[in-house]
Kinemage of the C-alpha trace (Angstrom):
@kinemage 1
@onewidth
@group {chain A} dominant
@subgroup {mainchain}
@vectorlist {calphas} color= white
{ca unk a 1} P 89.234 109.085 93.586
{ca unk a 2} L 91.209 106.274 95.182
{ca unk a 3} L 90.029 105.094 98.589
{ca unk a 4} L 91.771 102.802 101.021
{ca unk a 5} L 91.323 102.083 104.692
{ca unk a 6} L 93.550 99.420 106.153
{ca unk a 7} L 91.992 96.648 108.227
{ca unk a 8} L 92.470 97.334 111.972
{ca unk a 9} L 95.438 95.176 112.864
{ca unk a 10} L 94.374 94.394 116.425
{ca unk a 11} L 90.684 93.747 115.797
{ca unk a 12} L 91.182 90.073 114.933
{ca unk a 13} L 93.975 89.186 117.406
{ca unk a 14} L 92.216 89.171 120.830
{ca unk a 15} L 90.525 85.850 120.046
{ca unk a 16} L 93.987 84.308 119.575
{ca unk a 17} L 95.183 85.258 123.058
{ca unk a 18} L 92.859 83.078 125.156
{ca unk a 19} L 94.323 79.583 125.068
{ca unk a 20} L 94.197 76.706 127.599
{ca unk a 21} L 97.908 77.303 128.239
{ca unk a 22} L 97.170 80.873 129.344
{ca unk a 23} L 95.506 79.678 132.583
{ca unk a 24} L 92.650 82.118 131.927
{ca unk a 25} L 95.085 85.044 132.066
{ca unk a 26} L 93.258 87.356 129.648
{ca unk a 27} L 89.908 86.701 131.299
{ca unk a 28} L 91.342 87.485 134.735
{ca unk a 29} L 93.039 90.635 133.406
{ca unk a 30} L 89.721 91.963 132.138
{ca unk a 31} L 87.956 91.039 135.388
{ca unk a 32} L 90.683 92.825 137.373
{ca unk a 33} L 90.416 95.976 135.266
{ca unk a 34} L 86.627 95.922 135.386
{ca unk a 35} L 86.684 95.574 139.192
{ca unk a 36} L 88.832 98.658 139.737
{ca unk a 37} L 87.024 100.701 137.091
{ca unk a 38} L 83.653 99.957 138.674
{ca unk a 39} L 84.685 100.633 142.295
{ca unk a 40} L 85.402 104.207 143.360
{ca unk a 41} L 86.840 103.078 146.706
{ca unk a 42} L 89.171 100.564 145.063
{ca unk a 43} L 90.459 103.215 142.645
{ca unk a 44} L 91.100 105.655 145.506
{ca unk a 45} L 93.126 103.055 147.380
{ca unk a 46} L 95.084 102.191 144.218
{ca unk a 47} L 95.842 105.896 143.692
{ca unk a 48} L 96.864 106.307 147.328
{ca unk a 49} L 99.753 103.881 146.805
{ca unk a 50} L 101.117 105.854 143.854
{ca unk a 51} L 103.098 109.092 143.676
{ca unk a 52} L 100.751 112.012 144.268
{ca unk a 53} L 99.954 113.889 141.087
{ca unk a 54} L 101.081 111.019 138.875
{ca unk a 55} L 98.329 108.492 139.604
{ca unk a 56} L 97.452 106.021 136.882
{ca unk a 57} L 94.292 103.986 136.402
{ca unk a 58} L 93.781 100.627 134.706
{ca unk a 59} L 92.786 100.536 131.027
{ca unk a 60} L 90.004 98.333 129.643
{ca unk a 61} L 90.583 96.811 126.212
{ca unk a 62} L 87.763 97.098 123.687
{ca unk a 63} L 87.530 95.938 120.072
{ca unk a 64} L 86.877 99.453 118.738
{ca unk a 65} L 90.220 100.687 120.112
{ca unk a 66} L 92.616 98.939 117.817
{ca unk a 67} L 95.612 98.506 120.145
{ca unk a 68} L 93.863 98.733 123.517
{ca unk a 69} L 94.775 95.118 124.383
{ca unk a 70} L 98.435 96.070 124.474
{ca unk a 71} L 97.588 99.239 126.434
{ca unk a 72} L 95.680 97.173 129.029
{ca unk a 73} L 98.526 94.679 129.480
{ca unk a 74} L 101.226 97.350 129.640
{ca unk a 75} L 99.297 99.365 132.236
{ca unk a 76} L 98.823 96.235 134.350
{ca unk a 77} L 102.598 95.662 134.262
{ca unk a 78} L 103.202 99.287 135.286
{ca unk a 79} L 100.788 99.012 138.233
{ca unk a 80} L 101.862 95.496 139.260
{ca unk a 81} L 103.814 96.655 142.385
{ca unk a 82} L 100.835 98.677 143.638
{ca unk a 83} L 98.390 95.847 142.985
{ca unk a 84} L 100.671 93.456 144.890
{ca unk a 85} L 100.873 95.973 147.748
{ca unk a 86} L 97.077 96.221 147.966
{ca unk a 87} L 96.821 92.429 147.883
{ca unk a 88} L 99.378 91.953 150.684
{ca unk a 89} L 97.801 94.620 152.882
{ca unk a 90} L 94.327 93.201 152.320
{ca unk a 91} L 92.797 96.646 151.890
{ca unk a 92} L 90.938 95.636 148.729
{ca unk a 93} L 89.249 92.286 148.153
{ca unk a 94} L 90.236 91.260 144.605
{ca unk a 95} L 91.846 88.342 142.803
{ca unk a 96} L 95.340 89.225 141.649
{ca unk a 97} L 97.275 87.457 138.893
{ca unk a 98} L 99.561 84.596 139.854
{ca unk a 99} L 103.301 84.710 139.127
{ca unk a 100} L 102.910 82.449 136.079
{ca unk a 101} L 100.076 84.642 134.804
{ca unk a 102} L 102.199 87.786 135.229
{ca unk a 103} L 104.871 86.132 133.068
{ca unk a 104} L 102.250 85.490 130.381
{ca unk a 105} L 101.124 89.140 130.554
{ca unk a 106} L 104.702 90.335 130.107
{ca unk a 107} L 105.267 87.943 127.177
{ca unk a 108} L 102.068 89.083 125.481
{ca unk a 109} L 102.918 92.756 125.952
{ca unk a 110} L 106.327 92.193 124.360
{ca unk a 111} L 104.710 90.323 121.466
{ca unk a 112} L 102.068 93.012 120.834
{ca unk a 113} L 104.300 96.071 121.273
{ca unk a 114} L 105.629 96.122 117.660
{ca unk a 115} L 102.053 95.895 116.380
{ca unk a 116} L 101.077 98.875 118.528
{ca unk a 117} L 103.989 100.954 117.214
{ca unk a 118} L 103.207 100.134 113.591
{ca unk a 119} L 99.485 100.724 114.026
{ca unk a 120} L 100.045 104.112 115.706
{ca unk a 121} L 102.357 105.082 112.856
{ca unk a 122} L 99.650 104.274 110.308
{ca unk a 123} L 97.129 106.333 112.277
{ca unk a 124} L 99.136 109.520 111.721
{ca unk a 125} L 97.672 112.409 109.723
{ca unk a 126} L 100.585 114.861 109.429
{ca unk a 127} L 102.581 112.675 107.033
{ca unk a 128} L 102.056 110.196 104.187
{ca unk a 129} L 100.904 106.815 105.514
{ca unk a 130} L 99.427 104.782 102.637
{ca unk a 131} L 102.865 103.942 101.219
{ca unk a 132} L 103.987 102.436 104.546
{ca unk a 133} L 101.347 99.690 104.561
{ca unk a 134} L 103.107 96.975 102.465
{ca unk a 135} L 106.370 97.257 104.397
{ca unk a 136} L 104.624 97.260 107.777
{ca unk a 137} L 102.619 94.177 106.887
{ca unk a 138} L 105.899 92.503 105.906
{ca unk a 139} L 107.472 93.531 109.247
{ca unk a 140} L 104.522 92.216 111.281
{ca unk a 141} L 104.576 88.887 109.511
{ca unk a 142} L 108.352 88.661 109.955
{ca unk a 143} L 108.029 89.487 113.670
{ca unk a 144} L 105.558 86.652 114.217
{ca unk a 145} L 107.761 84.192 112.314
{ca unk a 146} L 110.781 85.261 114.372
{ca unk a 147} L 108.820 84.764 117.616
{ca unk a 148} L 107.879 81.246 116.522
{ca unk a 149} L 111.457 80.348 115.573
{ca unk a 150} L 113.173 82.017 118.532
{ca unk a 151} L 114.709 79.721 121.149
{ca unk a 152} L 113.972 82.354 123.801
{ca unk a 153} L 110.192 82.247 123.225
{ca unk a 154} L 108.099 80.224 125.654
{ca unk a 155} L 105.818 77.509 124.306
{ca unk a 156} L 102.838 79.736 125.063
{ca unk a 157} L 104.291 82.610 123.017
{ca unk a 158} L 105.105 80.240 120.156
{ca unk a 159} L 101.545 78.889 120.164
{ca unk a 160} L 100.051 82.395 120.323
{ca unk a 161} L 102.370 83.612 117.555
{ca unk a 162} L 101.460 80.656 115.361
{ca unk a 163} L 97.744 81.310 115.803
{ca unk a 164} L 98.217 85.037 115.144
{ca unk a 165} L 100.244 84.276 112.014
{ca unk a 166} L 97.469 82.031 110.666
{ca unk a 167} L 94.869 84.765 111.211
{ca unk a 168} L 97.210 87.444 109.869
{ca unk a 169} L 97.933 85.501 106.658
{ca unk a 170} L 94.244 84.782 106.243
{ca unk a 171} L 93.648 88.538 106.027
{ca unk a 172} L 96.828 89.835 104.392
{ca unk a 173} L 98.137 86.831 102.487
{ca unk a 174} L 101.258 84.753 102.996
{ca unk a 175} L 103.646 87.226 101.368
{ca unk a 176} L 105.055 84.444 99.173
{ca unk a 177} L 106.821 85.490 95.971
{ca unk a 178} L 104.401 86.059 93.119
{ca unk a 179} L 101.323 86.455 95.356
{ca unk a 180} L 101.626 89.941 96.869
{ca unk a 181} L 100.643 91.853 93.721
{ca unk a 182} L 97.575 89.744 92.924
{ca unk a 183} L 96.231 88.301 96.176
{ca unk a 184} L 93.909 91.294 96.656
{ca unk a 185} L 91.765 89.860 93.842
{ca unk a 186} L 90.728 87.060 96.243
{ca unk a 187} L 87.927 87.576 98.756
{ca unk a 188} L 89.050 87.221 102.361
{ca unk a 189} L 87.216 87.128 105.724
{ca unk a 190} L 84.153 89.365 106.144
{ca unk a 191} L 83.992 89.654 102.345
{ca unk a 192} L 86.965 92.012 102.327
{ca unk a 193} L 89.644 91.750 99.637
{ca unk a 194} L 92.488 89.557 100.840
{ca unk a 195} L 96.054 90.792 100.813
{ca unk a 196} L 97.218 94.368 100.295
{ca unk a 197} L 95.225 96.942 98.342
{ca unk a 198} L 96.493 97.717 94.834
{ca unk a 199} L 96.475 101.398 95.776
{ca unk a 200} L 98.746 100.733 98.776
{ca unk a 201} L 101.096 98.616 96.652
{ca unk a 202} L 101.409 101.327 93.998
{ca unk a 203} L 101.799 103.994 96.699
{ca unk a 204} L 104.746 102.113 98.182
{ca unk a 205} L 106.664 102.263 94.907
{ca unk a 206} L 105.610 105.857 94.223
{ca unk a 207} L 107.130 106.865 97.554
{ca unk a 208} L 110.826 107.641 96.920
{ca unk a 209} L 111.583 106.458 100.477
{ca unk a 210} L 109.994 103.026 99.976
{ca unk a 211} L 110.666 102.379 96.267
{ca unk a 212} L 113.302 99.768 97.075
{ca unk a 213} L 110.489 97.283 97.668
{ca unk a 214} L 111.941 95.733 100.824
{ca unk a 215} L 109.985 92.579 101.662
{ca unk a 216} L 108.452 92.291 98.165
{ca unk a 217} L 109.819 89.799 95.647
{ca unk a 218} L 111.249 91.001 92.277
{ca unk a 219} L 108.387 89.279 90.434
{ca unk a 220} L 105.807 91.182 92.484
{ca unk a 221} L 107.746 94.430 92.067
{ca unk a 222} L 107.651 94.078 88.289
{ca unk a 223} L 103.914 93.355 88.417
{ca unk a 224} L 103.270 96.432 90.579
{ca unk a 225} L 105.282 98.640 88.225
{ca unk a 226} L 103.116 97.341 85.383
{ca unk a 227} L 100.059 98.490 87.359
{ca unk a 228} L 101.679 101.897 87.754
{ca unk a 229} L 102.408 101.967 84.033
{ca unk a 230} L 98.741 101.285 83.241
{ca unk a 231} L 97.689 104.190 85.456
{ca unk a 232} L 100.317 106.430 83.846
{ca unk a 233} L 99.000 105.555 80.411
{ca unk a 234} L 95.475 106.566 81.417
{ca unk a 235} L 96.786 109.910 82.653
{ca unk a 236} L 98.809 110.421 79.471
{ca unk a 237} L 95.804 109.575 77.306
{ca unk a 238} L 93.652 112.004 79.290
{ca unk a 239} L 96.223 114.753 78.710
{ca unk a 240} L 96.422 113.947 75.012
{ca unk a 241} L 92.638 113.950 74.686
{ca unk a 242} L 92.404 117.318 76.467
{ca unk a 243} L 95.053 118.803 74.181
{ca unk a 244} L 93.348 117.405 71.090
{ca unk a 245} L 89.968 118.678 72.270
{ca unk a 246} L 91.344 122.174 72.900
{ca unk a 247} L 92.934 122.289 69.455
{ca unk a 248} L 89.679 121.045 67.915
{ca unk a 249} L 87.640 123.844 69.517
{ca unk a 250} L 90.209 126.453 68.505
{ca unk a 251} L 89.898 125.306 64.879
{ca unk a 252} L 86.109 125.513 65.084
{ca unk a 253} L 86.287 129.084 66.407
{ca unk a 254} L 88.590 130.122 63.595
{ca unk a 255} L 86.502 128.489 60.856
{ca unk a 256} L 82.868 128.747 61.952
{ca unk a 257} L 82.615 131.303 64.763
{ca unk a 258} L 80.296 130.959 67.789
{ca unk a 259} L 77.742 128.751 66.043
{ca unk a 260} L 80.465 126.335 65.048
{ca unk a 261} L 81.703 126.177 68.668
{ca unk a 262} L 78.217 125.274 69.908
{ca unk a 263} L 77.951 122.501 67.353
{ca unk a 264} L 81.424 121.251 68.284
{ca unk a 265} L 80.489 121.216 71.968
{ca unk a 266} L 77.381 119.173 71.196
{ca unk a 267} L 79.455 116.590 69.298
{ca unk a 268} L 82.020 116.563 72.119
{ca unk a 269} L 79.314 115.748 74.690
{ca unk a 270} L 77.917 113.009 72.482
{ca unk a 271} L 81.394 111.483 72.335
{ca unk a 272} L 80.958 110.265 75.913
{ca unk a 273} L 77.993 108.167 74.785
{ca unk a 274} L 80.209 106.395 72.271
{ca unk a 275} L 82.611 105.055 74.901
{ca unk a 276} L 80.512 101.919 75.291
{ca unk a 277} L 81.247 101.096 71.636
{ca unk a 278} L 84.992 101.516 72.006
{ca unk a 279} L 85.875 98.073 70.632
{ca unk a 280} L 83.609 98.483 67.606
{ca unk a 281} L 85.113 101.894 66.952
{ca unk a 282} L 88.624 100.488 67.273
{ca unk a 283} L 87.793 97.725 64.775
{ca unk a 284} L 86.522 100.381 62.360
{ca unk a 285} L 89.701 102.415 62.737
{ca unk a 286} L 91.892 99.361 62.179
{ca unk a 287} L 90.045 98.559 58.959
{ca unk a 288} L 90.258 102.158 57.786
{ca unk a 289} L 93.983 102.192 58.399
{ca unk a 290} L 94.435 99.059 56.299
{ca unk a 291} L 92.516 100.633 53.423
{ca unk a 292} L 93.829 104.195 53.660
{ca unk a 293} L 96.975 104.614 55.838
{ca unk a 294} L 97.362 108.312 55.000
{ca unk a 295} L 94.017 109.117 56.609
{ca unk a 296} L 95.127 107.665 59.934
{ca unk a 297} L 98.269 109.747 60.425
{ca unk a 298} L 96.516 111.932 63.000
{ca unk a 299} L 96.239 108.953 65.374
{ca unk a 300} L 99.994 108.495 65.620
{ca unk a 301} L 100.182 110.933 68.535
{ca unk a 302} L 98.755 108.287 70.840
{ca unk a 303} L 101.354 105.789 69.646
{ca unk a 304} L 104.021 107.966 71.243
{ca unk a 305} L 102.381 107.721 74.664
{ca unk a 306} L 103.771 104.263 75.390
{ca unk a 307} L 107.303 105.372 74.549
{ca unk a 308} L 107.017 108.450 76.770
{ca unk a 309} L 105.682 106.653 79.832
{ca unk a 310} L 108.149 103.765 79.442
{ca unk a 311} L 111.049 106.217 79.369
{ca unk a 312} L 109.658 108.112 82.365
{ca unk a 313} L 109.124 104.940 84.400
{ca unk a 314} L 112.590 103.599 83.545
{ca unk a 315} L 114.179 106.863 84.656
{ca unk a 316} L 112.248 106.789 87.939
{ca unk a 317} L 113.222 103.187 88.695
{ca unk a 318} L 116.862 104.198 88.295
{ca unk a 319} L 116.488 106.982 90.878
{ca unk a 320} L 118.130 106.346 94.236
{ca unk a 321} L 115.718 106.249 97.215
{ca unk a 322} L 115.692 109.044 99.769
{ca unk a 323} L 116.071 108.681 103.546
{ca unk a 324} L 113.030 107.815 105.636
{ca unk a 325} L 113.624 110.694 108.064
{ca unk a 326} L 115.632 113.902 108.049
{ca unk a 327} L 118.401 114.857 110.491
{ca unk a 328} L 115.834 116.137 112.998
{ca unk a 329} L 113.974 112.828 113.070
{ca unk a 330} L 110.984 114.063 111.050
{ca unk a 331} L 109.554 111.977 108.226
{ca unk a 332} L 110.690 113.165 104.810
{ca unk a 333} L 107.682 114.175 102.744
{ca unk a 334} L 107.475 112.233 99.452
{ca unk a 335} L 104.975 114.782 98.093
{ca unk a 336} L 107.636 117.481 98.456
{ca unk a 337} L 110.028 115.303 96.466
{ca unk a 338} L 107.451 114.898 93.709
{ca unk a 339} L 106.809 118.641 93.687
{ca unk a 340} L 110.506 119.236 93.017
{ca unk a 341} L 110.646 116.546 90.322
{ca unk a 342} L 107.295 117.030 88.567
{ca unk a 343} L 108.977 118.413 85.446
{ca unk a 344} L 111.106 115.276 85.051
{ca unk a 345} L 108.227 112.915 85.831
{ca unk a 346} L 105.176 114.564 84.301
{ca unk a 347} L 102.756 111.635 84.521
{ca unk a 348} L 104.197 109.859 87.551
{ca unk a 349} L 103.962 113.044 89.637
{ca unk a 350} L 100.243 113.325 88.870
{ca unk a 351} L 99.655 109.697 89.848
{ca unk a 352} L 101.755 110.068 93.010
{ca unk a 353} L 99.812 113.136 94.169
{ca unk a 354} L 96.539 111.257 93.707
{ca unk a 355} L 97.578 108.097 95.544
{ca unk a 356} L 99.939 109.310 98.281
{ca unk a 357} L 97.278 111.672 99.643
{ca unk a 358} L 95.070 108.705 100.619
{ca unk a 359} L 95.186 107.975 104.394
{ca unk a 360} L 96.105 104.422 105.408
{ca unk a 361} L 93.434 104.215 108.109
{ca unk a 362} L 90.181 105.908 109.082
{ca unk a 363} L 91.779 107.260 112.276
{ca unk a 364} L 92.193 110.866 110.990
{ca unk a 365} L 88.521 111.124 110.031
{ca unk a 366} L 87.492 109.508 113.320
{ca unk a 367} L 89.443 112.210 115.164
{ca unk a 368} L 87.373 114.827 113.357
{ca unk a 369} L 84.157 113.160 114.537
{ca unk a 370} L 85.559 112.986 118.069
{ca unk a 371} L 86.442 116.687 117.968
{ca unk a 372} L 82.965 117.508 116.682
{ca unk a 373} L 81.390 115.464 119.466
{ca unk a 374} L 83.362 117.375 122.112
{ca unk a 375} L 82.603 120.730 120.452
{ca unk a 376} L 78.851 120.261 120.022
{ca unk a 377} L 78.199 119.287 123.633
{ca unk a 378} L 74.892 119.240 125.520
{ca unk a 379} L 75.548 122.645 127.067
{ca unk a 380} L 76.182 124.105 123.610
{ca unk a 381} L 73.067 122.809 121.886
{ca unk a 382} L 72.296 126.216 120.355
{ca unk a 383} L 75.645 126.399 118.586
{ca unk a 384} L 75.059 127.335 114.942
{ca unk a 385} L 76.203 124.813 112.331
{ca unk a 386} L 78.537 127.344 110.682
{ca unk a 387} L 80.166 128.176 114.012
{ca unk a 388} L 80.561 124.464 114.794
{ca unk a 389} L 82.226 123.873 111.415
{ca unk a 390} L 84.646 126.733 111.999
{ca unk a 391} L 85.536 125.567 115.525
{ca unk a 392} L 86.265 122.018 114.335
{ca unk a 393} L 88.316 123.452 111.471
{ca unk a 394} L 90.337 125.727 113.764
{ca unk a 395} L 90.980 122.864 116.184
{ca unk a 396} L 93.349 121.268 113.642
{ca unk a 397} L 94.415 124.320 111.665
{ca unk a 398} L 95.750 126.487 114.500
{ca unk a 399} L 98.265 123.890 115.759
{ca unk a 400} L 99.330 123.246 112.153
{ca unk a 401} L 99.926 126.982 111.594
{ca unk a 402} L 101.911 127.261 114.826
{ca unk a 403} L 103.983 124.222 113.811
{ca unk a 404} L 104.618 125.746 110.384
{ca unk a 405} L 105.703 129.094 111.860
{ca unk a 406} L 107.988 127.293 114.295
{ca unk a 407} L 109.744 125.530 111.415
{ca unk a 408} L 110.528 128.805 109.628
């Protein structure tokens, strides 16, 4: 089974934000948040300045919350008038940000906002996400380059963007033509593969919404389609082997009865042990074919596999892409498209169902653990394991059923 979890996009950026030009802005932001979060009286006074019933509190950024740095900065901007009011009235003794530091906070929030949107999109669980990864990495890199080149960016933003781009490329590659398809073979920071996972690259082109390959060079597109072709060939060979095996057992039943079937099954199991000698076996078959071509006619079925998958892949590449979202603003489901076209694309549809079902991040599974932690609380310590499993299951299933009924 294919596995892929994208690297948290915000986990390596916070270290880029603290520069000498920032005047200690990030450090002061965290100190300000920590002060209000650790003082009940200060929080009450902050709430008293806000509209009753709509009070907001400050948010602390932590490395385990992937886009919490943006959330902290944006909340500070939202509460800026109330913080200034508390400072002017002298009701709370704290160090507020200076005007130049507030400008830096606003610039950073604007710079990080696209990353937050893209990361939240990848954290979804109700739609296919793995195929979005290559395009989103392209968009993030492009956004940083645009910030560096923009005449409207301050020198601080340009410096931050440059540092972020260096770190980003160190993890995900430069995106240069001819590197995207193969850079994942190189080891990156923390001994993780550099670049974009092969599974994510193939998923992007198996998604009829993303198959245009925006942001990926033609050379890399051709290389990725070759990877897809290799996977298709494995699937086709598996199908052919299953069909041949079924026909073989049927012949044994007809000729030798139950005892013959048992003997055939034993030989079939032993066949797995011969896989290690595949090259020796292939050499033997090649020599046999040279000496007696008539005896090798039964192997011609596998020769047709390449023609079949090439025709199928060519037909798919000629297909027009579908829209990203429907008229109601919901993401179109590529798996539904493959379900409708599985007869036309026999092997591609199997590969697509295997790869597109992989989540892009670990966020969906982490939500399950969070739900379990809230369900199996201290005051429910005697909750049976079966009951706990069913409650966690119903937590996600019931809203999904209601959503499905509402769409009917």
